[in-house]
C-alpha positions in Angstrom: -73.4 -70.6 -35.3 -72.4 -72.1 -32.0 -73.5 -74.7 -29.4 -72.5 -74.8 -25.8 -71.4 -78.2 -24.5 -70.7 -78.5 -20.8 -68.0 -80.7 -19.5 -67.0 -81.2 -15.9 -63.6 -82.0 -17.0 -61.4 -82.5 -13.9 -61.7 -84.6 -10.8 -58.8 -84.9 -8.4 -59.1 -87.8 -5.9 -56.3 -88.7 -3.4 -57.7 -91.7 -1.7 -58.8 -95.2 -2.8 -61.9 -97.0 -1.7 -61.7 -100.6 -0.8 -65.1 -102.3 -1.0 -64.3 -105.8 -2.2 -65.7 -107.4 1.0 -69.1 -105.9 0.2 -69.5 -107.5 -3.2 -70.9 -110.7 -1.8 -73.6 -108.7 0.0 -74.8 -106.8 -3.0 -77.0 -108.3 -5.7 -77.3 -106.5 -9.0 -80.2 -107.3 -11.3 -81.6 -105.8 -14.5 -84.8 -106.5 -16.4 -86.8 -105.0 -19.2 -90.0 -105.1 -21.2 -87.6 -106.1 -24.0 -90.0 -105.5 -27.0 -90.0 -102.2 -29.0 -92.3 -101.7 -32.0 -91.4 -98.8 -34.4 -94.3 -97.8 -36.6 -93.4 -94.2 -37.6 -90.5 -92.3 -39.0 -90.7 -90.2 -35.8 -89.0 -93.2 -34.0 -90.1 -94.6 -30.7 -89.9 -93.8 -27.0 -90.7 -96.5 -24.6 -92.5 -96.1 -21.3 -90.6 -94.6 -18.4 -90.0 -97.9 -16.7 -88.9 -99.9 -19.7 -85.6 -100.8 -17.9 -85.4 -101.6 -14.2 -82.0 -101.6 -12.4 -82.2 -103.2 -9.0 -79.6 -103.2 -6.1 -80.2 -105.5 -3.2 -78.0 -104.9 -0.1 -77.8 -107.6 2.5 -75.9 -106.3 5.5 -75.7 -103.3 7.8 -72.3 -102.0 6.8 -72.3 -101.9 3.0 -71.0 -98.7 1.5 -69.8 -98.7 -2.2 -68.5 -95.3 -3.3 -67.9 -94.0 -6.8 -69.8 -96.9 -8.5 -70.4 -96.9 -12.2 -73.0 -98.6 -14.5 -72.4 -99.4 -18.1 -74.0 -101.0 -21.2 -72.2 -102.8 -24.1 -73.6 -104.1 -27.4 -72.5 -107.7 -27.7 -73.2 -108.3 -31.3 -74.3 -106.4 -34.4 -78.1 -105.7 -34.5 -79.2 -108.2 -37.2 -82.6 -109.4 -38.2 -83.9 -112.6 -36.6 -87.1 -112.9 -38.6 -88.4 -111.6 -41.9 -85.2 -111.9 -43.9 -82.8 -109.0 -44.8 -83.5 -105.3 -44.9 -83.2 -103.1 -47.9 -79.5 -102.3 -47.4 -78.5 -105.7 -46.0 -76.8 -104.1 -43.0 -77.2 -104.3 -39.2 -79.4 -101.7 -37.5 -77.2 -98.7 -36.5 -76.7 -98.8 -32.7 -76.0 -95.0 -32.5 -79.7 -94.6 -33.2 -80.6 -96.3 -29.9 -80.3 -94.3 -26.7 -81.0 -94.7 -23.0 -82.6 -92.1 -20.7 -82.9 -92.1 -16.9 -86.5 -91.3 -15.7 -87.1 -92.0 -12.0 -86.3 -94.1 -9.0 -88.1 -96.1 -6.4 -86.5 -94.9 -3.2 -85.7 -91.4 -2.0 -82.5 -92.7 -0.4 -81.0 -93.2 -3.9 -82.2 -90.5 -6.3 -81.0 -89.8 -9.8 -80.1 -86.2 -8.9 -78.0 -87.4 -5.9 -75.9 -89.7 -8.0 -75.7 -86.9 -10.7 -77.0 -89.2 -13.4 -77.0 -87.8 -16.9 -80.6 -87.1 -17.7 -80.1 -86.7 -21.4 -80.1 -89.4 -24.1 -77.1 -91.7 -23.8 -76.4 -93.3 -27.2 -75.4 -96.9 -27.7 -72.1 -97.6 -29.6 -71.1 -100.4 -31.9 -68.1 -101.8 -30.0 -67.4 -99.4 -27.0 -68.7 -99.8 -23.5 -71.1 -96.9 -22.7 -71.4 -95.5 -19.2 -74.9 -95.0 -18.0 -73.7 -93.8 -14.6 -70.1 -92.8 -14.1 -68.6 -92.4 -10.6 -71.9 -91.9 -8.9 -71.8 -89.1 -6.4 -73.8 -91.0 -3.8 -72.8 -94.4 -2.5 -74.8 -97.7 -2.5 -75.3 -97.7 1.2 -77.3 -100.0 3.5 -77.6 -97.1 6.1 -77.4 -99.5 9.0 -80.3 -101.7 7.9 -80.1 -105.5 7.5 -81.6 -105.3 4.0 -82.0 -102.4 1.6 -83.3 -102.3 -2.0 -83.0 -99.6 -4.5 -84.4 -99.4 -8.1 -83.6 -97.0 -10.9 -85.8 -96.8 -14.0 -85.2 -95.7 -17.6 -86.6 -95.7 -21.0 -85.2 -96.4 -24.5 -85.4 -94.2 -27.5 -85.2 -95.2 -31.2 -84.2 -92.0 -33.1 -86.5 -90.5 -35.7 -85.4 -90.0 -39.3 -85.6 -91.1 -42.9 -82.8 -93.6 -42.2 -85.4 -96.0 -40.9 -86.5 -96.6 -44.5 -83.3 -98.5 -45.1 -84.0 -101.0 -42.4 -87.5 -102.0 -43.6 -88.0 -105.2 -45.6 -87.8 -104.9 -49.4 -91.0 -107.0 -49.4 -94.0 -104.7 -49.0 -95.8 -107.3 -46.9 -93.0 -108.4 -44.5 -92.3 -107.4 -40.9 -88.7 -107.4 -39.7 -87.6 -108.1 -36.2 -84.1 -107.2 -34.9 -82.2 -108.7 -32.0 -80.3 -106.3 -29.7 -78.0 -108.3 -27.3 -76.8 -106.1 -24.4 -74.5 -106.5 -21.3 -75.1 -104.3 -18.3 -72.2 -104.1 -15.8 -71.8 -102.6 -12.3 -68.3 -101.5 -11.2 -66.7 -100.2 -8.1 -64.4 -97.1 -7.9 -61.4 -99.0 -9.2 -63.4 -100.5 -12.1 -63.6 -103.9 -10.5 -66.7 -105.8 -11.6 -69.4 -106.1 -9.0 -72.0 -107.8 -11.2 -73.3 -108.0 -14.7 -76.5 -109.0 -16.5 -77.3 -109.8 -20.1 -80.5 -108.6 -21.8 -81.9 -108.9 -25.3 -84.2 -106.3 -26.8 -86.3 -107.0 -29.9 -87.2 -104.2 -32.3 -89.9 -104.8 -34.8 -90.5 -102.7 -38.0 -93.6 -103.1 -40.2 -93.4 -103.1 -44.0 -94.3 -99.4 -44.0 -93.9 -96.5 -41.6 -96.1 -93.5 -41.1 -95.4 -89.7 -40.7 -92.7 -89.5 -43.4 -93.5 -85.8 -44.0 -92.7 -84.9 -40.4 -89.0 -86.0 -40.5 -86.6 -83.0 -40.5 -83.9 -82.7 -43.1 -80.3 -83.0 -42.0 -79.0 -79.6 -40.8 -76.4 -77.7 -42.8 -74.5 -76.9 -39.6 -74.7 -78.7 -36.3 -72.5 -79.7 -33.4 -73.8 -82.6 -31.3 -72.3 -84.1 -28.2 -72.5 -87.8 -27.4 -74.5 -87.7 -24.2 -72.2 -90.3 -22.7 -69.3 -87.8 -23.1 -70.5 -84.9 -20.9 -68.1 -85.7 -18.1 -64.4 -86.5 -18.2 -62.9 -87.8 -14.9 -59.2 -87.3 -14.4 -58.3 -89.2 -11.2 -55.0 -89.2 -9.3 -54.6 -92.4 -7.3 -50.9 -93.2 -6.9 -47.3 -91.9 -7.2 -47.1 -92.6 -10.9 -50.2 -90.5 -11.5 -48.5 -87.5 -9.8 -45.2 -88.1 -11.6 -46.5 -88.8 -15.1 -49.9 -87.1 -15.1 -53.3 -88.7 -16.1 -55.3 -88.8 -19.3 -58.9 -89.5 -20.1 -60.3 -90.0 -23.7 -64.0 -89.4 -24.6 -64.4 -91.6 -27.7 -66.7 -90.2 -30.4 -67.5 -87.3 -28.2 -68.7 -84.8 -30.7 -70.3 -85.0 -34.2 -70.1 -82.1 -36.7 -72.4 -81.5 -39.7 -71.1 -78.7 -41.9 -71.7 -77.8 -45.6 -68.5 -75.7 -45.6 -65.1 -75.9 -44.0 -65.3 -75.2 -40.3 -63.5 -74.6 -37.0 -64.3 -75.9 -33.5 -63.2 -73.5 -30.8 -63.1 -74.0 -27.1 -62.9 -71.9 -24.0 -63.2 -72.4 -20.2 -66.1 -70.6 -18.6 -64.3 -70.2 -15.3 -60.9 -68.7 -14.7 -59.8 -71.6 -12.4 -60.6 -75.2 -11.6 -63.0 -74.8 -8.7 -63.1 -77.3 -5.8 -66.4 -78.4 -4.2 -66.3 -76.8 -0.8 -63.7 -74.1 -1.7 -60.3 -74.0 -3.2 -59.0 -74.0 -6.7 -56.3 -75.0 -9.2 -55.1 -73.1 -12.3 -56.5 -74.0 -15.7 -53.0 -74.6 -16.9 -52.9 -78.1 -15.3 -55.3 -79.3 -18.0 -54.6 -79.8 -21.7 -56.9 -81.1 -24.4 -56.8 -82.3 -28.0 -59.5 -83.2 -30.6 -58.8 -86.3 -32.7 -60.7 -87.9 -35.6 -62.8 -90.9 -34.6 -62.3 -94.3 -36.3 -63.6 -94.1 -39.9 -63.3 -90.3 -40.1 -60.9 -89.5 -42.9 -60.5 -85.9 -41.9 -59.2 -83.6 -44.6 -56.9 -80.7 -44.1 -57.1 -81.0 -40.4 -55.4 -78.7 -37.8 -55.8 -80.0 -34.2 -53.2 -78.7 -31.8 -53.0 -79.8 -28.2 -54.1 -76.8 -26.2 -53.7 -75.8 -22.6 -57.1 -74.9 -21.2 -57.8 -71.2 -21.0 -60.8 -68.9 -20.6 -59.8 -67.2 -23.9 -61.3 -68.7 -27.1 -58.9 -71.0 -28.9 -59.1 -73.0 -32.2 -59.1 -76.7 -31.2 -59.9 -78.0 -34.7 -59.9 -76.7 -38.2 -61.1 -79.1 -41.0 -62.6 -79.3 -44.4 -66.2 -80.3 -44.9 -66.8 -83.8 -46.4 -70.6 -84.2 -46.6 -73.2 -82.5 -44.6 -75.3 -85.7 -44.7 -72.4 -87.7 -43.1 -71.5 -86.3 -39.7 -67.8 -86.2 -38.8 -67.0 -87.7 -35.4 -64.2 -86.6 -33.1 -62.8 -87.9 -29.8 -61.5 -85.6 -27.1 -58.5 -86.4 -24.9 -58.0 -84.5 -21.7 -54.6 -84.6 -19.8 -53.8 -83.3 -16.3 -50.3 -82.6 -15.0 -49.6 -81.3 -11.5 -46.4 -79.7 -10.5 -44.7 -81.0 -7.3 -45.8 -78.0 -5.4 -49.4 -78.2 -6.6 -49.5 -81.9 -5.7 -48.3 -81.1 -2.2 -50.5 -78.1 -1.6 -53.8 -79.0 -3.3 -56.6 -80.0 -1.0 -58.2 -83.4 -1.5 -61.5 -83.2 -3.4 -63.3 -82.7 -6.7 -62.2 -79.9 -9.0 -64.4 -78.9 -12.0 -64.6 -76.5 -14.9 -67.2 -75.9 -17.6 -65.9 -75.9 -21.2 -67.7 -74.2 -24.1 -67.4 -75.8 -27.6 -68.3 -73.6 -30.6 -68.8 -74.6 -34.2 -67.7 -71.7 -36.5 -68.3 -72.1 -40.3 -65.4 -70.8 -42.5 
């Protein structure tokens, strides 16, 4: 059994972007419908414009490259009315995901910024990137005033887990508070603007459609949708001397009722540059590591140099098929002196295939 996960895992950038003077001319705002009612074990998907992200550009010469947009959960998702749930625990943030849907202006389209159109899952403590190093700048295009809006929905995952977060009282509704911080950054991860929002999720005393919830799979490999891209950026002399690393936290989750291996291979024979040119795969190495709380048993996880031949990146014993095991992925890039001198400026990418193999 296998599952393909695509990663554009290498970006080489030789120049810095200085946009600090533009910050005062850009206003970032976020608003939402805020309220989500879950009435079924099938979960809930909001309308396509549940979240609105607005960028107001005041000035003719604003051009902010490689910008990123993130969300962070500020506090555990606890009840604010109705008392405690059945398990007396906060609602699990990894069951809440964001999904981009549309935009208001053809000058800033989701496909142009290469936004991830899959579900992007919230995490308990980590900042989650909704847009990472956008491929199209926030640009006023010579106008005195420009406005762009991006829209997205929120999904509450389906599953029998929802039963734990109902009230033990058969007549009581529960309401949960979800405090979020959305942040906009420039290419150097300097903060441009941020906005706090609070969602409210309401669950009734009983849910419908219990018979339609699928059982947990015996074997599955799932990627955190926020981990589909790893950017390795060379900015200064130290980067070229020491190399650069990028870690995708909680990148994959494995369900397996037996011991298993995770194997990887590059789908191309080289790192290919947009517009032509290449670098050898050997400049990239990678290692899979247990995420926090994953007490991996009998694990073998060597650091591997990327290759288009299949390699064992992880071998581990199964713990419980109903409790997925999470793993983080660290990518590292090293350039030789000659490679650093001869490589063309630009973005280099490769697709990596991940396979789950039962033992």
